[in-house]
C-alpha positions in Angstrom: 85.3 94.1 27.2 88.2 91.7 26.3 89.9 89.4 28.6 92.9 91.6 29.2 90.4 94.5 30.3 88.6 92.3 32.2 91.4 91.3 34.2 92.8 94.9 34.6 89.4 95.9 35.8 89.3 93.1 38.4 92.9 94.0 39.5 91.5 97.5 40.0 88.8 96.8 42.0 90.8 94.6 44.0 93.4 97.6 44.8 90.6 99.8 45.7 89.1 97.4 47.7 92.4 96.5 50.0 92.7 100.3 50.2 89.4 100.8 51.7 89.7 97.7 54.2 93.0 99.2 55.2 91.3 102.6 55.6 88.6 101.2 57.7 91.0 99.1 60.1 93.1 102.3 60.6 89.7 104.2 61.6 89.0 101.5 63.8 92.4 101.5 65.3 91.9 105.2 65.8 88.5 105.2 67.5 89.7 102.2 69.7 92.7 104.1 71.0 90.8 107.2 71.7 88.1 105.1 73.7 91.1 103.2 75.4 93.0 106.3 76.7 90.0 108.9 77.8 90.3 107.8 81.5 87.2 106.1 81.6 85.8 102.7 82.5 83.5 103.2 79.5 86.1 104.0 77.5 88.0 100.7 78.3 84.5 99.0 77.8 84.3 100.3 74.4 87.6 99.9 73.2 87.5 95.8 73.8 84.5 95.7 72.1 86.2 97.6 68.8 89.3 95.7 68.8 87.6 92.4 69.6 85.3 93.0 66.9 88.0 94.1 64.1 90.6 91.2 64.7 87.7 88.7 63.3 87.4 91.5 60.3 89.3 90.0 57.4 90.3 93.6 56.2 92.2 93.9 59.6 93.9 90.5 59.3 97.5 90.3 60.9 97.4 93.8 61.6 99.4 93.5 64.8 98.5 96.8 66.3 94.8 95.7 66.4 96.3 92.4 68.3 98.0 94.1 71.0 95.5 96.5 72.0 92.9 93.6 71.9 94.8 91.4 74.2 95.4 94.6 76.5 91.9 95.7 76.6 91.1 91.7 77.2 93.1 91.7 80.2 91.8 94.9 81.4 88.1 93.7 81.4 89.1 91.0 83.8 88.9 94.2 86.1 86.4 96.6 84.6 83.9 94.1 83.2 80.2 94.9 84.3 77.8 93.2 81.7 75.1 91.6 84.2 76.2 88.3 83.2 78.0 85.8 85.4 80.6 87.3 87.8 83.7 87.3 85.7 85.9 90.5 86.8 87.2 91.6 89.8 84.4 94.8 89.8 81.7 92.6 89.4 82.9 90.3 92.3 83.3 93.2 94.8 79.4 94.6 93.6 78.4 91.0 94.5 79.9 91.3 97.9 78.0 94.4 98.7 80.6 97.1 97.5 79.2 100.3 95.6 80.7 101.7 93.2 80.4 105.3 91.8 81.6 107.2 89.2 82.8 106.5 85.6 86.0 108.9 85.1 88.6 106.3 86.5 90.6 109.0 88.8 87.3 109.7 90.5 85.8 106.3 91.2 84.3 105.8 94.8 84.4 102.6 96.1 82.0 102.1 99.5 83.4 98.6 100.8 80.3 96.7 102.1 79.3 97.3 105.8 79.0 93.6 107.4 77.1 93.4 110.5 78.6 92.5 113.6 77.5 90.1 116.3 77.5 89.6 119.9 80.8 88.9 120.0 82.6 91.4 118.1 83.0 89.6 114.8 81.7 90.3 111.6 78.4 87.8 110.6 79.1 85.8 107.3 77.0 87.1 104.7 74.2 84.2 103.8 75.3 84.3 100.3 78.8 83.9 101.2 79.2 80.4 99.7 77.4 81.6 97.0 79.9 84.1 96.3 82.6 81.9 96.5 81.1 79.4 94.0 80.9 82.4 91.6 84.4 82.6 92.2 85.9 79.6 91.4 83.2 79.1 88.7 85.1 81.6 86.8 88.5 80.6 87.7 88.1 77.0 87.0 85.6 77.4 83.4 86.5 81.1 82.2 89.7 82.4 83.5 92.2 79.4 81.9 90.3 79.5 78.4 90.5 83.1 78.2 94.2 83.3 79.2 94.7 80.4 76.2 92.6 82.7 73.7 94.9 86.0 74.9 98.2 84.2 74.5 97.1 83.0 71.0 96.1 86.4 70.3 99.7 87.4 71.1 101.3 84.9 69.6 100.4 86.2 65.9 102.3 89.2 66.8 105.4 88.8 64.9 108.8 91.0 64.8 111.7 90.5 62.3 114.4 92.5 60.9 113.4 95.0 58.6 109.6 94.8 60.2 109.8 95.9 63.6 106.6 95.8 65.5 106.3 99.4 66.7 103.6 101.4 68.2 103.6 104.7 69.6 101.8 106.1 72.3 101.2 109.9 71.8 101.1 112.6 74.6 97.8 113.1 74.8 97.3 109.2 75.3 99.9 108.6 77.7 99.0 111.5 80.1 96.0 109.3 81.3 98.3 107.5 83.5 99.4 110.5 85.4 96.0 112.3 85.2 94.1 114.4 82.6 94.8 117.4 84.0 98.7 117.1 84.6 101.5 118.1 82.1 101.9 115.6 79.5 105.2 114.5 78.1 106.5 116.2 75.5 107.0 113.2 73.1 105.7 109.9 72.0 106.2 106.6 74.0 107.8 103.5 72.0 105.7 100.4 72.6 107.6 97.2 70.8 108.0 93.6 70.8 109.6 93.5 74.1 106.4 94.1 75.6 104.8 90.8 73.9 106.8 88.1 75.4 106.5 90.0 79.1 102.8 89.9 78.7 103.2 86.2 77.3 105.3 85.2 80.5 102.9 86.8 83.0 100.0 85.2 81.2 101.9 81.6 81.5 102.7 82.1 85.2 99.0 83.2 86.0 97.7 80.3 83.9 100.1 78.0 86.2 99.0 79.1 89.4 95.4 78.9 88.4 95.8 75.4 87.4 98.0 74.4 90.2 95.1 74.9 92.6 92.8 72.5 90.9 95.7 69.5 91.6 94.7 69.9 95.2 91.8 68.4 97.7 90.2 71.4 98.8 87.1 69.5 99.7 85.6 70.6 103.3 82.2 70.1 104.9 80.1 73.6 104.8 78.6 72.8 108.1 82.1 72.9 109.8 81.4 76.6 109.6 85.1 77.2 109.2 84.6 80.8 107.8 82.6 81.7 111.1 85.1 80.0 113.3 87.9 82.3 111.3 86.1 85.5 111.8 85.3 84.7 115.3 89.2 83.8 115.8 88.1 80.4 117.2 89.8 78.4 114.4 92.0 75.5 115.0 93.8 74.2 112.1 94.3 70.7 113.1 91.3 70.6 115.3 88.7 71.9 112.5 90.3 71.3 109.6 92.9 68.5 109.1 91.5 66.1 111.5 87.9 66.1 110.2 89.5 66.4 106.4 92.1 64.1 106.4 92.5 64.2 102.4 92.6 67.9 102.4 95.9 69.9 100.1 96.3 65.8 99.1 97.0 65.8 95.5 94.4 64.5 93.5 92.9 61.7 92.9 90.8 61.8 96.2 87.8 60.2 97.3 86.0 63.2 96.4 87.9 64.2 93.3 89.1 61.6 90.5 91.3 64.0 88.6 94.7 63.1 88.1 96.7 65.9 90.1 100.1 64.8 89.0 99.0 65.5 85.2 97.5 68.8 86.4 100.7 69.9 88.1 103.0 68.5 85.2 101.2 71.2 82.7 101.3 73.6 85.4 105.1 73.1 85.6 105.7 73.2 81.7 103.7 76.9 82.0 105.9 78.2 84.4 109.1 77.2 82.3 107.2 78.8 79.7 106.3 81.9 81.8 110.3 82.1 83.0 111.9 81.9 79.3 109.8 84.6 78.2 110.5 87.0 80.9 114.5 86.0 80.0 113.5 86.7 75.9 112.0 90.2 77.1 115.4 90.9 78.5 117.3 89.9 75.6 115.3 91.8 73.6 115.4 95.0 75.1 119.3 94.8 75.4 119.5 94.0 71.7 117.7 96.9 70.5 120.5 99.5 71.0 123.1 97.3 69.4 125.4 98.7 68.0 125.4 101.3 71.1 123.2 104.6 69.8 121.1 103.0 67.0 118.2 103.1 68.8 118.1 105.1 71.8 115.8 103.8 74.5 115.1 106.6 76.9 111.6 107.4 74.7 110.5 103.5 75.4 107.8 102.1 77.6 110.2 99.6 79.1 114.0 99.9 79.0 117.0 99.0 81.1 119.4 101.5 82.5 122.6 101.4 82.0 123.2 101.5 85.4 121.0 98.9 86.6 122.5 96.1 84.2 124.2 94.2 87.0 120.8 94.1 89.1 119.1 92.6 85.9 122.0 90.1 85.4 122.0 89.2 89.2 118.1 88.5 88.8 118.4 86.8 85.1 120.8 84.5 86.3 118.5 83.2 89.1 115.6 83.0 86.7 117.6 80.8 84.5 118.8 78.6 87.4 115.2 78.5 88.5 113.9 77.3 84.9 116.6 74.7 84.4 115.8 73.0 87.7 111.9 73.0 86.7 113.2 71.9 83.2 115.3 69.3 84.4 113.3 68.1 87.5 116.5 68.7 89.6 116.8 70.7 92.9 117.7 74.1 93.4 120.0 75.5 96.0 120.1 79.1 95.8 121.6 81.6 98.3 119.2 84.4 99.4 121.3 86.3 101.8 124.7 86.0 104.0 125.1 86.1 107.6 128.1 88.2 109.6 129.4 87.6 112.7 131.1 90.8 114.2 133.0 90.1 117.6 133.7 93.8 119.3 136.1 94.2 122.1 136.6 97.0 124.4 140.5 98.2 124.4 142.0 100.3 127.1 142.5 103.8 126.4 145.7 105.4 127.4 
């Protein structure tokens, strides 16, 4: 075999390999979507496993649909994860608190709330492991939630949308019926998910991250022996007597005698995240508005998110307030915003006749 034949053979093998990888990636997408929209907790967990594995596969590198569903299922797992490990989901936290959850089909889930015993004062007794449960929750928020948010944002950052190569996903009627019930009448058309949903998700994630980070900027240390929860349950909690006086550094910006961290730096980062989240919301609105330009080029009625022409005035009003808030945070200036108007009417009784 001469060099030219060898080169042609290698090229052919590479093309065949590329087609095989693309086919495998599409098969994984189909399997993941089927699991995600089957209406069960197990399906969401299986879909997350499929998408998480495939985004690491070189054969699916840069697949925007795979990246999008990976982000969606990772967010969903904050609610439905149940793997027997550390508490890192709403479901696991509820079960640790004593709740019982039965079923797998989401529409038929049954949750029995924990039955807390009452004491002789008709107040609930605090469970003996309440402090441990709170520590599990704070451990998740402090050490798992923010890094997970950053990773999901990094996934969404890989999704690009440019003229001539728009990001589009179409949800079929068999998939969207899960939102109304598997026995309900399904839509007669596909629903379009496009790039507008990407900055919206990123904005929400940045806002959540800012909220979680801001909490760590303050001193929240209290003495467990003060039994604040018990006093609160017993309707006998006095904030000044039981909290502020014995804990003079409570809610002070760090550093304090309890925590040497720089609270001001934490709040500065949280502010930047708030600004980023608000700007992504404005980007979402601008993108959705630009989709149907010129008018009629991309009808919006089949979109997952779209702005009704009758409500554009409301979007403008909200957008202007968000822009003002963004500028205030970015420039570190006060924001004056009217939230209502007061009218005074003087009614007088006149003579009749």
